[in-house]
N, C-alpha and C positions, 0 to 999 in steps of 0.2 A: 776814418779808420785806416790807419796805415799798413797794418796786418792784414793778411789773408784772413777771412772768416771761415773756419772750419767747423765741422761737425765731428763728434767722436763717440765711441761706446767702449766701456770696459769690460773684459771678459775675464773669468776666473776669480779665485779668491786669494790663495797664497803664492800662486805662480801666474800672475796676471800678465795680460797683454792688452795694448790699446789699438781699437780700429779706427782709423781716420776716414772719414767721408769727404772725397775732394770733389767740387763742382769743376765744370771744364774751365782749365787754365788756373786752377788754384793750385798752391804749392805747400808742401810741408818739408821742413829741413830736419834731418836727425843726425845723431853721432854714428860714425861709421861701424858698421857691425851690428845695429839696433834693429835693422830689417827682419821680420819675420815672414811675410808674404804680401804680394800685391797682385791686384788683378790687371788683365789685358788694358792696354791703353794708357798706363802709367808710365812716363819716361824718367828715368834715374839718371842722375848727373852728379858727379864729384866736383866740389867747388872748394875754392880757399874760405877760410873763416866760415861765417854763418849766413852769407848772402844778403844781409840787411843793408840797406842804402845809407844808413846813418852810423854814428859812433867813431869809426876809425877814419873817416873821410872817403873820397872818392878816388878812382884811378888805381893804378896797379901799386902804387906805393902804400895807398890806404888799405888795400886788401892784404898786403904783405904784413903791415903792422898788425891789422887784426889777427890775421892767423898765426903770427909770431906770439902775441901775447897767450894764445892757446897752449903754447908749449910750457909757459910757466905754470899752468895748472895740470900738467901731465897728460894733456889730451893730444889728438892728433891735430897736424896742421889742416887736415881736410875734413869736410863735413859732406853730407849727401843730401840732394834734394830730390823730391818726388812730386812729379807735375802731372796732373791729368790733362792729356793731349786729345782725349776723345770727346764726344758730343754729350754723353750722359754722365751719370754720378760714378765714380769708381771708389775702390776702398784698397787702402795700404794699412797693414798692421806693423806694430813695433813691440818687441818682447823685453822685459827686464833681464838683465844678465845674471841675477841670482835671485833666490825666493824673497818675496817681499809684496810690496804694494806700489801702484803707480798713482801719483798724485796729481789730477788735473788741476791748473790754476790758470784763471783768466786775470791776466796782467792788469786789465782796465779796471778791475775790483780792487787792486792793491796798489792804487797810485802808481802805476806803471812800472814798477820795479820788484824783483825778489831776489835775495841772495841766498844762495844754496851752496852746499858742500861740492868741491871741484868735480867729483864723479857722479853727480846726482841727475845732471840733465840728460834727457832721453830724447825729446823731439819737441817741435814747436811749429806754428803757423809762421810761413815765410814773412820776414819783416822783424821778427823779434831778434833783438841783438844779444848775443852771448858773448859776454866780456869778462873782465876779472875785477874783482874788489879787493882792495889792499886794506886790511885792518888798521885803523889808527894807531893801535898800541903794539909797540914792538914786541911786549911779552906775549901777546897773543900769537905773534909769528912765530917765536923761537921755541915756545913751550905748548903750543896748542895741540900737540899730537898729530892732527889732521891738516895742519898748516895754516898760515895767516892768510894765504892767497886763496880766496873763495871766488865762485863764479857769480856773476850777476846776470839777470835775464831782464832786459828792459823792452818794453813796447806796450802795445794795447790788445794783443791777441792771445790766443790759447798757448800754454806750453805744459808740457808733461814731465815731471821728475820721478824718479824711482828710489825707493829706500827699503831697507831690509827688515824682516819681522813684521810687526805691528806698528802701524803708524797712529800717533795722537796729535791732534792739533789744539793747541793751547792759546788763548787769547790773553795778553797780559795787560793789566790796567796800568795807568800811570804809576811809576814808581815800584811797581810789583816784580820780584825778583825770583828767578828761576834758576838752580844750579844743575848742570846736567855733564854727562860725560862728553868730552869733546867729540868722539866719534858718534854719538847719539843724535847730535844736532844735524837735521837735514836741510832745512830752509828756514828763513824769516823775512818779515817785511823790512822795509828800508828804516823804518823809526826805531827798531828794537837796538838798544845799546849792548854791544858784544864785548866781552872782555874775559881774559884767563886768570884765574886765581891759583895759587898752591893750596893744596891740602894741608891744613893745620895740624902740626903735631908729627913728629918723626915717626912714632909707633904706627900711627893711621897710615902714613904714606908706605911704609916699610912692610907691614904685615897685615893691611886691610884688605889686600886683593884688588885695589882699584889703583888707577895711576897718580901720579904725583900732582896733576893739575886737573881742574874742571872749568867748563865755561859758565860764565856768569851772564844771563840775559835779563835785561831790565827793560819793563814796558814803558810806554804803551806800544803794542804791536801784536803779531800773530807769530808763533813759532811752530814748526812741524818737528815732532820728535821721533826716531826709529828706535825700535827695541832690539834690533840686532845688526849692528854695523857690519860690513863685509870683513873688515879687517879683524874683528874679534871672532867671527866664524871661522876664518882662515886660520888665525893662531891656534884655535882649539882643534881644527883638523889636524894641523902639523904637529901639534904636540901629542896628540893621540896616536899618530901614525908610527909604527915600529921602525926604527932605523938601524941601519948597519954602520959600521965605521965609515963606509964610504959615502953614506948619506942616503942611501936607497933602502927600501924595504925589502925583506927576503920572507915575508909571510907566505908559507905555501899556500895558504887559502885565499889569497888576494889577487886580483888580477895583475898588480904590479909584481908579485912575486912570481906568477907564472911567466911573465914577461922577462923576468931576470933570470929564470932557468932557461927559458927559449933561447936566450941570447947568449948562453954558455956560462951563467953564473953558478957556482958552487956553493 
């Protein structure tokens, strides 16, 4: 086994966090800003890329290439490692950035690779490689809504991804097809064929309330679907917020309205 073998426990229902148990000298790597709390004896370090030994090569150039690829997914150049430097077991916890679920995935059970949305990765055992996965079809790139550049998680250890709302895991048989909103796709195994199709019918596209495109997933393989993509949640909140000509809210009963008045707004 190349990755560190970590234990974990999930807490909560709709606002989950994951507690990782580290034996001495074990390390977990996480996205910057994912930390919730950690016990004494855990050393935190900021690193380039994901800290894995494979994938992008070795040396400074390999690290720069691996970190640079993360820019294409909109992520930070840096990640954070948490290492147990004590003599006993220590715990470190990571929280989701918005309401939803955390999905624990043992990569050794999925042929060593999972493909996920570019912002779904939360944390993983050290040794798991976090890279980019280009979709073969350009249509998926230009019209996918969430972008054709997705993350790939490779290795044989535990990794944790997060998603919004309720999560459903569907196992597709060979040739079975599932059409989903592009933003609702969280992750899939390496064998799933992924493509983007246009919604048929101009009336449906313009007046149906849905997007012009949806993702077509074809088995065999396993896919994870979320009921509430963060982009959908954010757009509804923005649409419901009262706006002034300058772009800000002037609702007297809101926190934003009170701040507006405090700063001298009329």
